[in-house]
N, C-alpha and C positions, 0 to 999 in steps of 0.2 A: 188404578186397576189392581185387583188382588186376584192372582192366578188368571190363566187364559192368555190368549195371543191376540194382539191388536196391531193392525197394519194401517199406517196413515200415509197418504200420498198427496203431496202438494197441499198441505193443510195449514190453515192459519188459526192459531190459538191466541186470543187476545183477552187480556184482563185489564179492566178499567180504561174506558175510552176517555178522551180529553174531557175535562170537567167532572169526571167521576173520581171517587177516592175510595179505595178498598182498605180493609184492615190488613194486618200482617199475617205471616205464616202461610201464604198462598203457594201452591205448587202448580206449575203449568202443565206438566206431563209427569205422571208418577206410576211406577210399577213396584208392587210389594209382594214378597213371598216367592218361594221357590217355584219355578215353573212359569212365573209371569214374564211375558216377553212383549215388548213394544218395539215395532220397527217403523221408523218414520223417515220418509224420503221427501226432501225439499220442504220440510215443515218449518214454519216460522212461529216461534213462541214469543209473544210480546207482553210484558207485564210492566205497566207504568202506573204511577200514582199509587203504588202499593205501600203498605205500612211498615214493612221491615221483616227480616228473617224469612224472606220469600225464596223459593227455589224454582228455577226454570224447568229442569229435568231431574228427576230423582229415581234412583233404584235402591231398594232396601230389602233386607231379609232374603237375599239370594235371587232377587229379580234381575232382569237384564233389559236394557234399553239400547237400541241401535239407531243412530242418527246418520243420515247421509245427506250432505248439503244442508240447506236451510240455515236458520239463525236462531239464537237465543238472546233476547234483549230484556234486561231488567233495570228499571230505574225508579227508585222510590224515595220517599222522604225519610224513611227510617234507615237502619243499618242492618248489618248481618246478612246481606243478600248473597245468594249462591246461584251461579250459572248452571253448572253440572254438579250433582252430588250423588255419591255412592257410599252407602253405609252397610256394614255387616259383611261377614265372610261370604263369598260367592256372589255378591252383588257386582254388577258391571254396567257402566255406561260407556258406550263406544260411539265416538263421533268422527266422521270422516268429512273433511272439507266444510266444517261447520263454523260459523262465526259466532263467538260468545262475547257479549258486551254487557258489563255489569257496572252499575253505579248506585250510590246511596250515601247515607250520612257517614258511614265508617264501618270497619270490621267486615268488609265484603270479601268475597273470594270468587275468582272466575271458575275454578274447579275445586271440589272438596271431596277428598277420599278419607274415610274414617272407619275404624273398627274392622279392618280387613277388606273393606270395599275397594274396588278397582275402577279407575277411570283411564280410558285409552283414547288418544286422539291421533289423527293422521291428517296433516294439512290443516287448513283453516287458521283460525286465530283466536286468541283470548285477550280481551282488553278490559281492564278494571280500573275504576276511579275510586280512591279512598279504600284501598284494600290490596290484598295479595293476589298475584296471578294464580297461585295454587296453594291451598291449605291441605297439608298431609298430616293427619293426626291419628293417634291411637292405633297405629299399625296399618294405616292406609297405604295404597299403592297407586302411583300415577305413572303411566307410560305415555310419552309424547314423542312424536316424530314429525318434524317439518311444521310444527305449530308455533308460530311466533307469539310471544307473550309480552304484554305491556301492562305495567302496574304503575299508577301515578297517584299523586295526592297523599293524604295521611295514611300511614301504614302500607305504603306502596312497595312491599317486598316482592321480589320475583317469585320466590316460593318460601313458604313458612312451614316449619315442622314443630309439632307441639304434642303435649299430653302423653309423654312416655312412650313405651313400646318401641318397636323398630318400624320406622316409616321409610318407604322406598320411593325414590324418584329416578326414573330412567328418561333422559331427555336427549334427543338427537336432532341434528340438522335444522336447528332453528335459532332465532334471536330472542334474547331475554333483555327487556329494558325495564328498569325499575327506578323509582325515586328514592327507595331505601336500599338495603342490602339485596344483592341478587339472590342470596340464600341465607335464611335465618333459622337456626336450630335453637329452640327455647325449651329447656328442660325435657328434652326427648332424645331419642336416638334417630339420627337421620342418615340414611345411606343414599348418597347422591352420585349417580353415574351419568356422565355427560359424554356424548359422541358428536363431534363436529358442531359444537355449540359455540355461539358468540354471546358472551355476557360481559359487555364493556361499559354499558350505560347504567350507572348506579350512583349512589352518593359516595363513591370511592370506597365502598365496602363490598367485597366479593362474597365473603363468607364470615358469618359471626356465629359463635357457639356460646350460649349463656345458660344460666340456671341449672348447672350440672348436666349439661348436654353432652352428647357423644356423637361425633360426626365422622363418617367415612366418606371421603370425597375423592372420586376418581374421574379424571378428565382425559379423554382421548381425542387427539386432533382438534382441540378446541382453542378459542381465542378468548382470554379472560383478562379482566382488569379490576383493580381495587385491592384492598387490604384483606388479610385474614386475621381475625382476632379470636384468641382463645384464652380467656382469663383463667387464673388458677381455679381448680376444681372442675374444669371442663377438659375434654379431649377432642382433638381433631387430627385425624390421620389423612394426609393429602398425598395422592399419587397423580403425577402428571406424566402422561405417556403419549405415544404417537398412535394415530390410527393405522390400521393395517393396510387397507386398500382405499384410497391411495395412502402412501406413507407420509402423513402430515403431522408435524409435531404440535404439541400443545404449547402455547405461548401465554405465560402469565406476566402481565405488566403490573408490578407492585408499586402502588402510588403512595405508600406510607409505611411506617413501622408495622411489622406483622409478627404474629406469634402462631405457632402450630406445635402440636405434640410431635409429629414426625412429618417429613417431606421426602417422598421418593421422586427423583427427577430422572425419568426414563426417556432418553432421546428427545427431551423437551427443553424449553428455555424459560428461565426466570429472569425478567428484566426489571431492574430498579429504575423507576422513572427519574428523569433529570432533577437534580436538587434545585431548590429555590432559596432566595435570601442571600446571605453572605456566604459565598462558596468557599471562603477560606476557613469557615467555622464548622466543627463537627456536627453541631445541631442542625445544619442544613441537609445532612445526609441521613440515610435510612438503614434500618437493621431488620433482618429476618431472624427471629429467635426460635429455635427448635430444640427439642431434646435430642432427636435422632435425625440424621440426614443421610440418605443413600443416593449416590449418583450412579446412574447407568447410562454413561455416555451423554449425560445432559450438560447444560451450560447455564451459567449465572452471569448476567451482564451487570457489572458494577460501575458506579461513577466514583472517580478518585481525583483528588487534587494532587497531581504528580509533582511533589516537591521533596523536601528533606524528611528526616525521621519524624514520625508523629503527625504527618500531614493527614487531613481528614479524608474519610472514604466511607462509602457504603460498606456494610459488613454482614457476614453470616455468623450468627452466634450459636455455638453448640453449648447448650445449658445442661450440663450434667450427663449427657448421653454420648453418642459416638457419631462421627462422620466417617463414612466408608464408601467403597465403590470408586468410581472415577467421574469427575466433573471438570469441565473447562471453565475457567474464569475469563470473561470477556471484559477487560478493563477499558473504560473510556475516560480520557482526561477532561477535567472541567476547565480550569484556568491555570493549572500549574505550569510554570515555565521550565521545570526540571532543575533539580539540585541534588548534590551528593547526599546519599544516606550513609552516615558514618557509624550508625548504631543498629538498632533492630530493624529499622525501615518503617514502612507504612502497613499498619495492621488491616487485613482484609477478612480473615477468618479468626474469630475469637472464641477459644475454648474456655468456658467458665465452669465453676463449681465441679471440678473434676472431669469435665468433658475431655474426650480424646478424639484424635483424628488419625486415620491410617496414613502411612507414608505416601501412598499414591492417590490419595483422595482428590487432590486438586492439581491442576496444571493450567498454564496460560493457553487460552485458545487463540490468541492473536498477539502481535507485538505490542508491547507497552513502552512507549517512547515519549520523551519530552526533552526539549533542548537537545544536547548531544548525547543524552544518556539513554540506555536501555535498562528497563527494570525487569528483574527476574523474580520469580516466585520461590520463596524459601519456607520450608517447614521448620519452625523453631526460632526462638530469639537468639541473638548473639550473646545475651546474658542468660540468667536462669529464670527470668520472669515469665516466659511463655513457651515452654518446650513443645506444646501441642498447637500453638497458634501458627498462622501462616502470614508472611510478610512479603511486601515488595521491596527489594533492595537493588541498587544500581552499582554496588561495589562488590569486590571479592577480595579475600585475604590472600596475599601471595604466599607461595610455598617457600621453604628455605632455599637460599642461594648457596650452592657449594662454594667453600672458600677456595681462593687461588692456591695451588700447591706451593708449599714453602721450599726453601733451598734444601738440597741434599745434605744431610748432616755429615760432618767429618768423621773420619775413622776414630773410634773411641780410643782414648789414651788410658794411662794407668788408672785403676780404680782408686778414687780418693777415700780417705777415712770418713767414717760416718759422722756427719755434722750433728751438732746439738739441735734437736727438732725445735722448730719455731711454729707456734700455732698459726695456721694459714688464715688469711682474711677470707670471709665468705665471698664466693664468686657472685658478682652482681648479676641480677636477672636482666638480660638484654631487653630493650624495649620492643614491643610488638611492631611488626612491619606495618607501614601505612597501607590502608586499603587501596586497591587499584580500581579506578573508575571503570565501569563497564560501558564504554562508548558504543553506541549503536553502529551497525554496519554502514549506514548511510554517511557517517563521518568519513570513512575511507572512500566511499563511492564518490561523494561530492568533491572531496579534496583532490581527487585525481583529475577532475575536469579541466582546470586551468593548465595543468602540465600536459595533458593530451592536446590542448589547443596550441601550446607552444611547439610541441613536436610536429603537429600538422603544418603550422606556418613555416617552420624551418625546412620541412620536406618540400613544400611547394616552391619556396624561393630557390633552393638547391644551389648548384654551382654552374658555371658557364658551360662546360663541356657536356654536362648531363642535361642541361636545359635545352640546348640547341645543337649539340654535337659540334663537329669540326666546322669552323666557319670558312675555311679556305676552299672547300670543295666546289661550291657553287658560285664562286666569285666570277665577275665578268672577265672574259679573256682580254689580253692586252689589246689596246686600240692601236692599229698601225696605219701609217699613211706614207705614200711615196712623195718626196719633195726634191726639187732641185735646189741645192745649196752650194755655198762656197766651201770647197774642201781645201784644207791647208796642209802643207808640210814645210819643213824647214827651208826648202829651196824655192817653192813657187806656190801661187794660188791658182786654182782652176775650178771650173764648174763641173759638178757631178750629180748624179741622182742616187739617193739612198733611201732605205726604209727606216723610218723613225718610229720608236715606241713612245707614244704620247701618254701623259697622265689621263686616267679615266675621268678626272675631275674637270676636264675641259668643257665647261658649260656651253661654250659656243658651238661645240660639236654636237651637243644634245645627247651625250653618251655618259652622263655622270651618274646615272641611277639604275640599279637593278633591283626590282621588287622581289621580296622573299617572304615566305611564310613557313610555319612549322607547327607541329602538334605532337603530343606524346601522351602515353599512358603510364601511370605511376602505380606501383604496388609495393607495400612494405609490411612486414610482420616483425614485431618487436616485443620486448619485455622490459619493464622498469621495476626494479626490486628496491623497495625502501628499507630492506633489512628485516631482521627478526622482530624488531620492535614495531614495525608498521607505523601507524600514526603516533605511537609513542616515541618513535625515532625520527628517521628521515622522511617518512611518508609512506603511503600505501603501495602495495604491490599490484601491478596491473600488466596485462597483455594488451596489445593493440594491433589492429590491422588498418592500413591506409590504402584507399583506392582513389585515384584521381585522374581527371582528364584535363589537359592544359593545351592551349593553342595560342599562338602569337603571330604577329605580322610586323615585319620591318617597315616602318614608315619613312625612314630616312637612312640613306647610305651615301657616304661621300668618300671618294678616293683622292687623297691629297698628292701633290706633286712630289713630296719627299718619300712616297711609297707607303705612308701611313694611311689608315682609313678609320671611319667612324660608322657604327651601326646604331640605330635607335628604333625602338618599337614599343608596342604594347601587347599585353596578353590577358587572357581570361582563363579562369580555372574553376572547376567544380569538383568536389571530392567529399570523402567521408573518412573519418577516423572512428573506429568502434573498438571497444575493449571491455574485457571482463576484469573486475577489480576484486581483489581478495582482502578480507578483513584481517586484522592483526592476529586473530585466532585461527586463521586458515580457511574460514568459510567463505563462500562466494558472496560478495557484497552486492553484486548486481552488474548491470551493463551500462556503460556510457556510450552515447552516440552523438557525434558532432558532425553536422553537415556544414561545409565551408563553401563560400562563393567569393572568389577573389578576382581582383583586377590588378594589373601591375604595369609598370613601365621600366624600360631598361635602356642604358646607353653603354656601348662598348667601344673603346678606342684600342686599335691595334697599331703598334709601332711598326716601322719599316722592317725591323729585324724579327717581328713576330711576337714581341712582348705585348701584353694586353692589360687593360684596366676595365673592369666590368662593374657597373653600378646598377642596382635594382631597387625600386620602391614598390611595395605591395600592400594593398588593403584587403582585408578579409572580413566578411560578414558571417558570423557563426550562429547556427541554430542548434542548440545543445539540448539533450534530453538524458536524464539519469533515471534509471529504472531499477529499483531494488526488488521488484516483484512482490512487494508486500504493502507499501504505502503508495500514495498517489505519485505519479511521475513528476519529477522536478524539471520544468522546462525553462530554459534561459536563452536569451539572445545576447550576443556580444559583438564587439568589433576588435579586430587586431590590426596593428600596423607593423610592418617589417621593412627593414632597409639592409641591403647587403653591399659590401664593397670587396671586390676580389681582384687579385693581380697575379700574373704569372710571367715568367721569363724563360723561353725555350733556349736550350743550349744544344747545338748540333753535335752529335757524336759520330757522324759519318754513316754511309750506307743507309740513309733514310731514318736513322735513329735520332731521337732527341730526349733530353732529360729536362723537365720543366719544373723548377721550384715554384710553389704557389703559396699564397697566403690569403685568408679571407676572414672577414668579421661580419657577423649578422646581429643586428639589434632588433628586438621585438618589444612591443607593449601590447597588453591585452586587457580589455575592460569588459567585465561580465555583470556588474551590478549585484543585485540580490534577488532572492526568491524565497518562497515559503512552501514547505512540504506538509503542512498541517501539524507538525510537531515542533518546528522551530523556524525562526527567520534565519536564512543562510546568506551570509554576506561574503562575496568574493572581492578581495582587494585587487586593486590595479596591479598587474604583473609586469615586470620588466625582465628581459633576458638579453644577455650579451654573450654570444658564442664566438669563439675564435678558432681558426684552423690554420695550421701550417702543414705543408706536405710537398710531395713531388710526384710528377706524372712522367712515366717512361712510355714513349710512344714510337711506333714505326709506321711509316707511310710507304706505300708502293703503288705504282700505276697498274691499272687493270688492262690498259691498252695504250697505244702511242697517241700522243697529241699531234696537232697540226699547227701551222702558223696562225690559224684563226680560231683554234679551239684547244683547250687544255685537255690532258688525258683524264679519263675517269680514274678516280683514286679510291684507295681503301686505307684506313688507319686503324690499328689496334693499339690499345693502351692499357696500362696498369698504373693505378694511383694508390699511394699510401698517405694517410693523413693522421695527424694528431689534433684532436679537438679538445677544447676546454670551455665549460660553461662557467662564467664568472658571476652571474646573478642567478636567475632561474630558480627562485624559491617561493612559489606561489603560496599565499595564505588564504585559508578559508575559515570563516568564523561562524559559530553557532550561538544563537541567543540562549540564555539561561536565566535563572533567578538571580545569579550573581554577576550578570553581564555577559558580554560576548566571549566565548572561549575559542582561541585560535588553534588551527592545525595547519601544518605545512606539508608540502609535497616537493621535496628538494630534488632538482635536476642538476645541481652543481657537481663539478668534478670533471675529470678528463676521461676521454675514451679514444680508442684507436679505431681506424677505419681502413679497409682495403677494398678497392673496387677495380673492376675490369670492364672494358668496353670496346666496341667496334663500330666504325662508321664505314658505310659502303655507298658509293655513288652508283646507282643502278641505271640512270640515264644522264644525259648532259645536264638536266636541270632538276633531277630528283635524287635524293639520298635517304637512306634509312640509317638509324643509329640505335644502339641498345647498350645497356650496361647492367651489371649486377654487382652487389656488394654485401659486405658483412662488417658490422661494427660491434665492439665489445668494450664495456667500461673497464678502466684499469683496476677498479676495485671489485670487478666481477658482478656489479649490481645491475648491469643493463646489457642487452645485446639486441641486434636487429639484423634482419635480412631485407634486401630491397632489390627491385628490378625496374627498369624503365625501357620502353620501346617507343621510338619516335620516327617521324618522317619530316623532311623539309624539302622545299621546292622553291624554284625561282623562275621568274619570267621577265 
């Protein structure tokens, strides 16, 4: 049609029925000339068996065609087929929810905008075989929203730009699938603006610019995949930014080496796909080479073999231009086991041909760890080879250590005559200090776990008086019986009746056993200080809190004829030790949590004079978790065994006072096995602890009421105990895998500490008593201290 207005409603336009064959250059629906307007609703244009260079719908010379629904289908034996075509300035083809399907021998295009012509689509789809989804040439304009584009077969580009001039594509909210590049600019200027676009299916080429082409590529909130190629003589300026509503970042997954004139990374992410082949070789990794790079809170995800100096890595190459702004590097380890970097480190940003980088252009966006090491990003080489480059290193150079002050010089004597000057020898240059390894915070965190387990086990096994309180309060009263016996004196024998006190152990009387039970709550807060060196010295610094509930039952009590007695029983306990660990540089390394589930057995023998010997065996199942709040949590299960032997001998001081020297030894062993936190295999060695105590308890007991011949008085006892402890073993070892083998770290609990405690026991009924204690301990070297408290109840029947 040339001029005029035509409206079509639910119309079928068919060229060449089956068995027929038409020549080429056919047009199904055409409008030409300014003022020409075709409006088609639900119209199906079908052109089959056509000869080539055919067009489904065409607008030229300022004409306009509007399609709503319907379909355009072209399939011919020739090539150069076009679904929708708009040529010349002012021409427009607008399609809403229209399906366009084009096939032919080759050189086809789903849509074709040329010479200032405009094509607009909303919804619908474009599918092309042996051609491009959209051909934009000679200043054409294509606007698509929500239209999925599929291009397959020979020349299956998503969109192709050619024939000079400035060609414009605005594409949003759709999916582009191509057998060739998603976007190809050939000897033309292509302005490509994407909004919410997915372009991940292609031949691993996202954008190619050839033949002296110039590309402006802007992607907002899009998902992209493939390489960008810009050979010499071409330009491509790429901007990746986030959509505004909603705020969705653009993600570009780079599948191979890429080149661009400039890249602006605005709140978006560039991801280097995982390397293939030999991951220990640089050839397996990728580079993005640009003249200029601008970061605007964007990120670059790199793959790196985390090892020693010169290990291979993906790289960003600045070729003669500048890197500026701010970007976060997200480094993923491939198979590196971690090794010391003693030189420049691992190159990740390479400034070549005079390229420069600003001081704040790059930072690490997440921890970079392997083995026991933490890698830090540095601008500049340690030598003079790369002052603008950026490297990963896991060492730092120590500052000078001030010398020890020398002795005070003596008072000056008489001034000697001037000696004959002797030429001095040149002062030798001192060697550079060895680099200090930058161990990651998890080294301190995990190394503290076994020490915390030993502290927990020792707290639960405790000492006799803190575990069960005063044992004499709820003892069975003396068993009495009236008997007629022969009474003797030096002069005569006669019969008399008297009251005898019989041993409670008289099994025949059935009175040999008094059942008893007890329970207590435990609370402790402490600090263990490994010194200023932390893991470089005696171990990490950590605080800890212990909470526990323990309950036991006397299964056996025997009162012997000589006044001695034996108690034996079992107990169970559940508790937790939790603590924050500090790294050697003072930062918080994370939190360790150990849940303990214990069972124990005890046997206590009391002599007739009150001395005692108390033996305890305890087994504890540990469920441990270490959380650095940045890596996966390290979860371990372990088992601990503990044995305690304690003795005391009370000495009466009069008026209810006693002084009781005491001695105790506690042996522990702890097995934790090994675990993996994703950066290293962490191996916990079997731990042994041997703690000994000597001390004395000062106590006073008094009656709360009078007793009777058949019942003892209710009693109360207050005591004060001072002890000196020493840990003879207690140096757990935790090892981390690395490229050079396992590297051990210790957490030393050895040394002596003093302890003072006070307690009270009160019998509230004939068969019930409560007891409580509180204490404070401090290391003699000042490296540890703790506060503790216990509250318990015991009863008999």
